[in-house]
ZAGU-762351 format. One line per field, with one value per atom (N, C-alpha, C): chain; x, y, z; atom name; residue in three letters; residue number from 1. Coordinates in steps of 0.02 Angstrom, whole numbers, plus 32768, in hexadecimal, padded with zeros to 4 digits. Example, Ala and Ser with C-alpha at 12.3 -4.5 7.8 and 13.67 -1.06 7.14 Angstrom:
! ZAGU-762351
votor = (A, A, A, A, A, A)
px = (8294, 8267, 8294, 8282, 82AC, 8285)
py = (7EE4, 7F1F, 7F5B, 7F90, 7FCB, 8002)
pz = (8186, 8186, 8186, 8162, 8165, 818A)
torgu = (N, CA, C, N, CA, C)
kemar = (ala, ala, ala, ser, ser, ser)
doba = (1, 1, 1, 2, 2, 2)
! end
This chain:
! ZAGU-762351
votor = (A, A, A, A, A, A, A, A, A, A, A, A, A, A, A, A, A, A, A, A, A, A, A, A, A, A, A, A, A, A, A, A, A, A, A, A, A, A, A, A, A, A, A, A, A, A, A, A, A, A, A, A, A, A, A, A, A, A, A, A, A, A, A, A, A, A, A, A, A, A, A, A, A, A, A, A, A, A, A, A, A, A, A, A, A, A, A, A, A, A, A, A, A, A, A, A, A, A, A, A, A, A, A, A, A, A, A, A, A, A, A, A, A, A, A, A, A, A, A, A, A, A, A, A, A, A, A, A, A, A, A, A, A, A, A, A, A, A, A, A, A, A, A, A, A, A, A, A, A, A, A, A, A, A, A, A, A, A, A, A, A, A, A, A, A, A, A, A, A, A, A, A, A, A, A, A, A, A, A, A, A, A, A, A, A, A, A, A, A, A, A, A, A, A, A, A, A, A, A, A, A, A, A, A, A, A, A, A, A, A, A, A, A, A, A, A, A, A, A, A, A, A, A, A, A, A, A, A, A, A, A, A, A, A, A, A, A, A, A, A, A, A, A, A, A, A, A, A, A, A, A, A, A, A, A, A, A, A, A, A, A, A, A, A, A, A, A, A, A, A, A, A, A, A, A, A, A, A, A, A, A, A, A, A, A, A, A, A, A, A, A, A, A, A, A, A, A, A, A, A, A, A, A, A, A, A, A, A, A, A, A, A, A, A, A, A, A, A, A, A, A, A, A, A, A, A, A, A, A, A, A, A, A, A, A, A, A, A, A, A, A, A, A, A, A, A, A, A, A, A, A, A, A, A, A, A, A, A, A, A, A, A, A, A, A, A, A, A, A, A, A, A, A, A, A, A, A, A, A, A, A, A, A, A, A, A, A, A, A, A, A, A, A, A, A, A, A, A, A, A, A, A, A, A, A, A, A, A, A, A, A, A, A, A)
px = (3ABD, 3A7B, 3A80, 3A50, 3A50, 3A15, 3A1F, 39EA, 39C2, 3980, 3953, 391E, 390D, 38D2, 389B, 3865, 382E, 37F1, 37D7, 3799, 3761, 372B, 36F2, 36B6, 3699, 365A, 3627, 35F0, 35BC, 357B, 355A, 3519, 34E7, 34B1, 347D, 343C, 341B, 33DD, 33A4, 3373, 3339, 32FA, 32CF, 328F, 3298, 32CA, 32D5, 32F8, 3305, 3329, 3372, 339F, 33E7, 3404, 3431, 3455, 349F, 34C6, 350D, 3534, 3568, 3594, 35DD, 3608, 364F, 3677, 36A9, 36D3, 371C, 3748, 3790, 37AC, 37D9, 37F6, 3841, 3865, 38AC, 38AE, 38D0, 38D0, 3917, 391D, 395C, 3951, 3983, 397C, 39B7, 39A8, 39DD, 39C9, 39FB, 39F1, 3A04, 39D4, 39E1, 39C7, 39F4, 39E0, 39B5, 39CB, 39A9, 3966, 3957, 391A, 392C, 390E, 3919, 38E7, 3900, 38D6, 38DE, 38A7, 38A8, 387B, 3898, 3873, 386A, 3830, 3821, 37E8, 37DD, 37A7, 3771, 3732, 36F8, 36D5, 36BE, 3693, 364C, 3621, 35DB, 35B2, 3572, 3545, 3548, 3533, 3532, 3577, 35AB, 35F1, 360B, 35ED, 3603, 363E, 366E, 36AA, 36AD, 36C4, 36C9, 370E, 372D, 376B, 3758, 3770, 375F, 379E, 3794, 37CA, 37B0, 37D6, 37C9, 37FB, 37E2, 380C, 3805, 3839, 3835, 3860, 383E, 3861, 3861, 3872, 3874, 382E, 37FF, 37BC, 3786, 3799, 3767, 377B, 374A, 3752, 3725, 373F, 3717, 371D, 36E5, 36E3, 36D0, 36FA, 36EE, 36E8, 36B7, 36B0, 36A9, 36CE, 36CA, 36C9, 36A0, 3698, 364F, 3637, 35F0, 35C4, 35DF, 35BC, 35EB, 35CF, 35F6, 35D6, 35FF, 35E5, 361E, 360C, 363B, 3615, 362C, 360F, 3645, 3635, 3664, 3647, 3671, 365B, 3683, 3661, 367E, 3649, 365C, 362C, 3601, 35BE, 358F, 357D, 359B, 358E, 356B, 354D, 352B, 354F, 3549, 3565, 3537, 3539, 3510, 3539, 3525, 3548, 3518, 3531, 350A, 3520, 34F0, 34FC, 34E5, 3513, 3502, 3510, 34DC, 34E2, 34C1, 34C8, 34A6, 345A, 3440, 33F7, 33DD, 340A, 33F4, 3424, 3412, 3439, 340E, 342C, 3407, 342E, 340A, 342A, 3433, 3470, 347F, 3497, 347A, 348F, 34A3, 34D8, 34EB, 34ED, 34D0, 34CF, 34F8, 3537, 3566, 355B, 354C, 3544, 357D, 35A7, 35DF, 3619, 3654, 3691, 36CB, 36EF, 372B, 3761, 379B, 37D5, 380B, 381E, 3851, 3893, 38C7, 3908, 393B, 396D, 39A6, 39E3, 3A17, 3A54, 3A45, 3A13, 3A02, 39D9, 39C6, 399E, 3959, 3925, 38E2, 38DD, 38C3, 38BA, 3870, 3845, 37FD, 37D9, 37A5, 3779, 3732, 370E, 36C9, 369D, 3668, 363C, 35F4, 35C8, 3581, 355C, 352B, 3508, 34C2, 349A, 3459, 3463, 3444, 3449, 3406, 3408, 33CD, 33D8, 33A7, 33AA, 336F, 337D, 3349, 331B, 3339, 3316, 32EA, 32F4, 32CE, 32FF, 32EF, 3318, 3315, 334F, 3350, 3368, 339C, 33B6, 33E9, 33F7, 3430, 3467, 34A4, 34DC, 3516, 3538, 3576, 35AB, 35E4, 361C, 3657, 3678, 36B3, 36EB, 3721, 375B, 3792, 37AF, 37E9, 3822, 385B, 3894, 38CE, 38EA, 3926, 395D, 3990, 39C8, 39FA, 3A0E, 3A3D, 3A81)
py = (60D0, 60E5, 6127, 6154, 6195, 619C, 61C1, 61CE, 620B, 6206, 623C, 6245, 6283, 6292, 62A4, 627E, 6285, 62A0, 62D7, 62F4, 62EB, 62CB, 62BE, 62E5, 630D, 632F, 6312, 62F8, 62D8, 62FD, 630E, 6330, 6308, 62F4, 62CE, 62F5, 62FD, 6323, 62F4, 62ED, 62C2, 62EA, 62EF, 6313, 6359, 637D, 63C1, 63C7, 638F, 638F, 637D, 63A3, 6396, 6377, 6348, 6329, 632E, 634F, 6359, 6335, 6311, 62F1, 62FE, 6301, 630C, 62D8, 62BC, 6289, 6294, 6284, 6286, 6240, 622E, 61EC, 61F0, 61C2, 61B9, 6186, 6198, 616E, 6162, 6131, 6123, 6127, 6141, 614B, 612D, 6111, 60F7, 6105, 6116, 6125, 60E8, 60CF, 6096, 60A7, 60A9, 60B5, 60F4, 612B, 616C, 616F, 6140, 613F, 613B, 6168, 6167, 6139, 610E, 60E3, 60FB, 6113, 612E, 6102, 60E4, 60B4, 60CF, 60C1, 60D4, 60AA, 60AC, 6087, 60B7, 60A5, 60CC, 60A7, 60CD, 60B1, 60C4, 6093, 609F, 6099, 60A6, 609E, 6056, 6048, 6005, 5FE6, 6010, 5FFA, 5FCF, 5FD7, 5FB2, 5FD5, 5FAE, 5FCA, 5FB8, 5FE7, 5FDD, 5FF4, 5FCC, 5FE1, 6007, 6044, 606E, 607B, 607E, 608E, 60C2, 60F8, 612A, 611C, 6113, 6108, 6148, 6171, 61B3, 61B8, 61C1, 61CB, 6216, 6226, 626C, 6289, 6260, 6278, 6249, 621A, 61EC, 61DA, 61BD, 61B0, 6176, 6146, 610D, 6106, 60F7, 60EB, 60A2, 607D, 6036, 602F, 6008, 5FF8, 5FAD, 5F91, 5F4A, 5F40, 5F12, 5F04, 5EFD, 5F20, 5F1D, 5F34, 5F60, 5F78, 5F6A, 5F52, 5F47, 5F6E, 5F96, 5FBE, 5FDA, 5FEF, 600F, 6046, 6083, 60BC, 60D9, 60DE, 60FB, 613D, 6170, 61B2, 61CD, 61E4, 6208, 6239, 6279, 62AE, 629E, 62A4, 629A, 6251, 6223, 61DC, 61BC, 6183, 615C, 6119, 60FD, 60BA, 6095, 6053, 602B, 5FF3, 5FDF, 5FA9, 5F8E, 5F61, 5F42, 5F60, 5F73, 5F8C, 5F56, 5F3C, 5F06, 5F1F, 5F1A, 5F2F, 5EF9, 5EFF, 5ECF, 5ED1, 5F05, 5F0D, 5EF5, 5EDF, 5EC6, 5ED9, 5EC3, 5ED0, 5EF8, 5F2B, 5F58, 5F65, 5F72, 5F8C, 5FD7, 5FEF, 6035, 6055, 608F, 60B6, 60FC, 6116, 615C, 617F, 61BB, 61E5, 6224, 6225, 625A, 6299, 62D0, 6310, 6340, 6332, 635E, 6334, 6340, 6320, 634F, 635D, 6388, 6369, 635E, 6344, 6378, 6395, 63C9, 63A9, 63B1, 6395, 63CC, 63B9, 63E6, 63B9, 63C7, 639E, 6354, 6348, 6304, 62DD, 62FD, 62DC, 62FB, 62D1, 62EE, 6314, 6350, 6379, 637E, 6381, 6384, 635C, 633A, 6315, 632A, 6341, 6358, 6336, 6314, 62F0, 62FC, 6305, 630C, 62DA, 62B8, 6285, 6277, 6258, 623E, 61F5, 61DF, 619A, 6177, 613E, 6115, 60D0, 60B5, 6071, 604A, 6010, 5FE6, 600E, 6036, 605D, 6095, 60A7, 60DE, 6114, 6152, 618B, 6190, 6198, 619F, 61E4, 6200, 6240, 625E, 629E, 62BF, 62C1, 62AF, 62A9, 62D3, 62F4, 6317, 62FD, 62E9, 62D4, 6302, 6317, 6341, 6324, 630F, 62F4, 6329, 6336, 6362, 6339, 6339, 630F, 633A, 632A, 634B, 6317, 6321, 62F1, 6300, 62CC, 62D7, 62BB)
pz = (4791, 47A5, 47CB, 47BE, 47DE, 480D, 4842, 4873, 485C, 4866, 4852, 4888, 4896, 48C0, 488F, 4893, 4864, 488A, 4871, 488E, 485B, 4870, 4844, 485E, 4831, 483F, 480F, 482B, 4804, 480F, 47D8, 47DC, 47B4, 47D4, 47B3, 47B7, 477E, 477C, 4767, 4795, 4789, 4796, 4763, 4769, 4787, 4771, 4788, 47CB, 47EC, 482C, 4820, 4840, 4839, 4878, 486E, 48A5, 4895, 48C0, 48B4, 48EB, 48D7, 4908, 48F4, 4927, 491C, 4943, 4923, 4942, 4930, 495E, 4951, 4958, 492A, 4929, 491F, 493D, 492D, 48F4, 48BF, 4883, 486B, 483F, 481E, 47D3, 47AF, 4767, 4742, 4708, 46DD, 4695, 466C, 4625, 45FC, 45D3, 45A7, 4561, 4530, 44EA, 44E3, 44FE, 44FA, 451D, 454A, 4570, 45BB, 45E2, 462B, 464C, 4679, 46A2, 46EA, 4707, 474B, 4776, 47AA, 47D3, 481A, 4837, 487C, 4896, 48D8, 48F7, 490E, 4900, 4915, 494E, 497F, 49B4, 49A3, 499A, 498A, 49CA, 49C4, 49FC, 4A14, 4A50, 4A6D, 4A73, 4A78, 4A80, 4A46, 4A0C, 49D1, 49B1, 4998, 497A, 4930, 4908, 48C0, 48A9, 487E, 485D, 481E, 4818, 47DE, 47B5, 4773, 4745, 4714, 470E, 46DA, 46A2, 4666, 462B, 4601, 4600, 45E3, 45A4, 456B, 452C, 451B, 44DE, 44C8, 44BF, 44A4, 4496, 44AF, 44D9, 44F5, 453C, 455E, 45A5, 45B8, 45DE, 45F4, 463F, 465F, 46A7, 46B1, 46D3, 46E3, 472E, 4744, 478B, 4793, 47C4, 47D3, 481D, 4833, 487B, 488A, 48BD, 48CF, 4895, 486B, 482F, 47F4, 47BD, 4781, 4747, 4727, 46F0, 46C6, 4689, 465C, 4639, 463F, 461B, 45EE, 45AE, 457D, 4564, 4563, 4550, 4516, 44E3, 44AB, 4495, 4490, 4482, 4445, 444F, 4419, 440C, 4432, 4426, 4462, 4455, 4489, 4491, 44CC, 44D8, 4508, 4505, 4532, 4550, 458C, 45AF, 45E5, 460C, 4641, 4683, 46AD, 46F0, 4721, 474A, 4778, 47BF, 47EA, 482F, 485B, 489D, 48C9, 48C1, 48A1, 489A, 4856, 482A, 47EA, 47B2, 4775, 473A, 4709, 46EA, 46BE, 467F, 4648, 460C, 4617, 4611, 461D, 45DC, 45CC, 4592, 45A8, 458A, 4596, 4552, 4551, 4515, 4527, 4510, 4524, 44FA, 451D, 44F9, 4505, 4538, 4548, 4561, 4547, 4561, 4556, 458C, 4587, 45B1, 4593, 45B7, 45B2, 45EB, 45EC, 4603, 45DA, 45EA, 45F7, 461D, 4628, 462E, 4608, 4607, 45F8, 45CD, 45B9, 45EB, 4622, 4656, 465B, 4662, 466A, 46AC, 46AA, 46E6, 46FA, 46C6, 46D3, 469D, 46B3, 4685, 4697, 4666, 4671, 463D, 4654, 4627, 463B, 460A, 4616, 45EA, 4606, 45E0, 45FB, 45D1, 45E7, 45F8, 462F, 4645, 463B, 461B, 460F, 462C, 4650, 466A, 464F, 4632, 4614, 45E6, 45BA, 4587, 45A4, 45E3, 4601, 4619, 4605, 461B, 4667, 4687, 46D0, 46E7, 46C7, 46DF, 46AF, 46BB, 469C, 46CF, 46BA, 46E9, 46CF, 46FF, 46F0, 4721, 4706, 472F, 4721, 4756, 474E, 477A, 4759, 477B, 4779, 47B2, 47B7, 47D3, 47B0, 47C3, 47D8, 4812, 482B, 482F, 4806, 4802, 4839, 485E, 4896, 4886)
torgu = (N, CA, C, N, CA, C, N, CA, C, N, CA, C, N, CA, C, N, CA, C, N, CA, C, N, CA, C, N, CA, C, N, CA, C, N, CA, C, N, CA, C, N, CA, C, N, CA, C, N, CA, C, N, CA, C, N, CA, C, N, CA, C, N, CA, C, N, CA, C, N, CA, C, N, CA, C, N, CA, C, N, CA, C, N, CA, C, N, CA, C, N, CA, C, N, CA, C, N, CA, C, N, CA, C, N, CA, C, N, CA, C, N, CA, C, N, CA, C, N, CA, C, N, CA, C, N, CA, C, N, CA, C, N, CA, C, N, CA, C, N, CA, C, N, CA, C, N, CA, C, N, CA, C, N, CA, C, N, CA, C, N, CA, C, N, CA, C, N, CA, C, N, CA, C, N, CA, C, N, CA, C, N, CA, C, N, CA, C, N, CA, C, N, CA, C, N, CA, C, N, CA, C, N, CA, C, N, CA, C, N, CA, C, N, CA, C, N, CA, C, N, CA, C, N, CA, C, N, CA, C, N, CA, C, N, CA, C, N, CA, C, N, CA, C, N, CA, C, N, CA, C, N, CA, C, N, CA, C, N, CA, C, N, CA, C, N, CA, C, N, CA, C, N, CA, C, N, CA, C, N, CA, C, N, CA, C, N, CA, C, N, CA, C, N, CA, C, N, CA, C, N, CA, C, N, CA, C, N, CA, C, N, CA, C, N, CA, C, N, CA, C, N, CA, C, N, CA, C, N, CA, C, N, CA, C, N, CA, C, N, CA, C, N, CA, C, N, CA, C, N, CA, C, N, CA, C, N, CA, C, N, CA, C, N, CA, C, N, CA, C, N, CA, C, N, CA, C, N, CA, C, N, CA, C, N, CA, C, N, CA, C, N, CA, C, N, CA, C, N, CA, C, N, CA, C, N, CA, C, N, CA, C, N, CA, C, N, CA, C, N, CA, C, N, CA, C, N, CA, C, N, CA, C, N, CA, C, N, CA, C, N, CA, C, N, CA, C, N, CA, C, N, CA, C, N, CA, C, N, CA, C, N, CA, C, N, CA, C, N, CA, C, N, CA, C, N, CA, C, N, CA, C)
kemar = (met, met, met, gln, gln, gln, gln, gln, gln, val, val, val, ile, ile, ile, leu, leu, leu, gln, gln, gln, leu, leu, leu, thr, thr, thr, ser, ser, ser, lys, lys, lys, gln, gln, gln, gln, gln, gln, ile, ile, ile, asn, asn, asn, gly, gly, gly, gln, gln, gln, ser, ser, ser, asp, asp, asp, val, val, val, ser, ser, ser, arg, arg, arg, his, his, his, asn, asn, asn, tyr, tyr, tyr, glu, glu, glu, ala, ala, ala, lys, lys, lys, ala, ala, ala, val, val, val, leu, leu, leu, lys, lys, lys, his, his, his, asp, asp, asp, val, val, val, trp, trp, trp, phe, phe, phe, ile, ile, ile, thr, thr, thr, tyr, tyr, tyr, lys, lys, lys, glu, glu, glu, gln, gln, gln, leu, leu, leu, glu, glu, glu, asp, asp, asp, gln, gln, gln, leu, leu, leu, glu, glu, glu, val, val, val, asn, asn, asn, ala, ala, ala, val, val, val, leu, leu, leu, lys, lys, lys, val, val, val, gly, gly, gly, lys, lys, lys, gln, gln, gln, asp, asp, asp, phe, phe, phe, thr, thr, thr, leu, leu, leu, leu, leu, leu, arg, arg, arg, gln, gln, gln, gly, gly, gly, ala, ala, ala, val, val, val, gln, gln, gln, met, met, met, lys, lys, lys, gln, gln, gln, ser, ser, ser, phe, phe, phe, gln, gln, gln, lys, lys, lys, gly, gly, gly, leu, leu, leu, ser, ser, ser, ser, ser, ser, ser, ser, ser, ser, ser, ser, arg, arg, arg, tyr, tyr, tyr, val, val, val, ser, ser, ser, pro, pro, pro, tyr, tyr, tyr, gly, gly, gly, ser, ser, ser, tyr, tyr, tyr, leu, leu, leu, met, met, met, glu, glu, glu, val, val, val, his, his, his, thr, thr, thr, his, his, his, his, his, his, leu, leu, leu, arg, arg, arg, ile, ile, ile, lys, lys, lys, glu, glu, glu, glu, glu, glu, asn, asn, asn, gly, gly, gly, gln, gln, gln, pro, pro, pro, gln, gln, gln, glu, glu, glu, ile, ile, ile, ser, ser, ser, val, val, val, gly, gly, gly, tyr, tyr, tyr, gln, gln, gln, leu, leu, leu, trp, trp, trp, leu, leu, leu, asn, asn, asn, asp, asp, asp, gln, gln, gln, tyr, tyr, tyr, thr, thr, thr, ser, ser, ser, asp, asp, asp, val, val, val, glu, glu, glu, leu, leu, leu, his, his, his, tyr, tyr, tyr, ser, ser, ser, leu, leu, leu, lys, lys, lys, trp, trp, trp, thr, thr, thr)
doba = (1, 1, 1, 2, 2, 2, 3, 3, 3, 4, 4, 4, 5, 5, 5, 6, 6, 6, 7, 7, 7, 8, 8, 8, 9, 9, 9, 10, 10, 10, 11, 11, 11, 12, 12, 12, 13, 13, 13, 14, 14, 14, 15, 15, 15, 16, 16, 16, 17, 17, 17, 18, 18, 18, 19, 19, 19, 20, 20, 20, 21, 21, 21, 22, 22, 22, 23, 23, 23, 24, 24, 24, 25, 25, 25, 26, 26, 26, 27, 27, 27, 28, 28, 28, 29, 29, 29, 30, 30, 30, 31, 31, 31, 32, 32, 32, 33, 33, 33, 34, 34, 34, 35, 35, 35, 36, 36, 36, 37, 37, 37, 38, 38, 38, 39, 39, 39, 40, 40, 40, 41, 41, 41, 42, 42, 42, 43, 43, 43, 44, 44, 44, 45, 45, 45, 46, 46, 46, 47, 47, 47, 48, 48, 48, 49, 49, 49, 50, 50, 50, 51, 51, 51, 52, 52, 52, 53, 53, 53, 54, 54, 54, 55, 55, 55, 56, 56, 56, 57, 57, 57, 58, 58, 58, 59, 59, 59, 60, 60, 60, 61, 61, 61, 62, 62, 62, 63, 63, 63, 64, 64, 64, 65, 65, 65, 66, 66, 66, 67, 67, 67, 68, 68, 68, 69, 69, 69, 70, 70, 70, 71, 71, 71, 72, 72, 72, 73, 73, 73, 74, 74, 74, 75, 75, 75, 76, 76, 76, 77, 77, 77, 78, 78, 78, 79, 79, 79, 80, 80, 80, 81, 81, 81, 82, 82, 82, 83, 83, 83, 84, 84, 84, 85, 85, 85, 86, 86, 86, 87, 87, 87, 88, 88, 88, 89, 89, 89, 90, 90, 90, 91, 91, 91, 92, 92, 92, 93, 93, 93, 94, 94, 94, 95, 95, 95, 96, 96, 96, 97, 97, 97, 98, 98, 98, 99, 99, 99, 100, 100, 100, 101, 101, 101, 102, 102, 102, 103, 103, 103, 104, 104, 104, 105, 105, 105, 106, 106, 106, 107, 107, 107, 108, 108, 108, 109, 109, 109, 110, 110, 110, 111, 111, 111, 112, 112, 112, 113, 113, 113, 114, 114, 114, 115, 115, 115, 116, 116, 116, 117, 117, 117, 118, 118, 118, 119, 119, 119, 120, 120, 120, 121, 121, 121, 122, 122, 122, 123, 123, 123, 124, 124, 124, 125, 125, 125, 126, 126, 126, 127, 127, 127, 128, 128, 128, 129, 129, 129, 130, 130, 130, 131, 131, 131, 132, 132, 132, 133, 133, 133, 134, 134, 134, 135, 135, 135, 136, 136, 136, 137, 137, 137, 138, 138, 138)
! end
């Protein structure tokens, strides 16, 4: 297992208003069958903790969260995916429509992951989201 410093920049655009957040995490990474699994813990509002896993392939990317929030988002450029989003506030059908995905590798390791998508909850458009992960291998 390898140590990674993961920097996440998240931009959400709702009704013309943008909200940007930045977080740094200590993560662990392991390569299994040409897919990187990068695990870290997120602190959410209300002191809730979530275990997060990034599953990074050559042309696809999945974000899994388990704990106070449970969800799975799968991203592949030009494709849509749906899953269940479960939080302390309820359960929702979540859809993502991926319009941008870029995975930059160096020496076989992901260095940057950039994804842009539309987010829909219970068949209603909620926002445009951009996630940018920057990974520093230690």
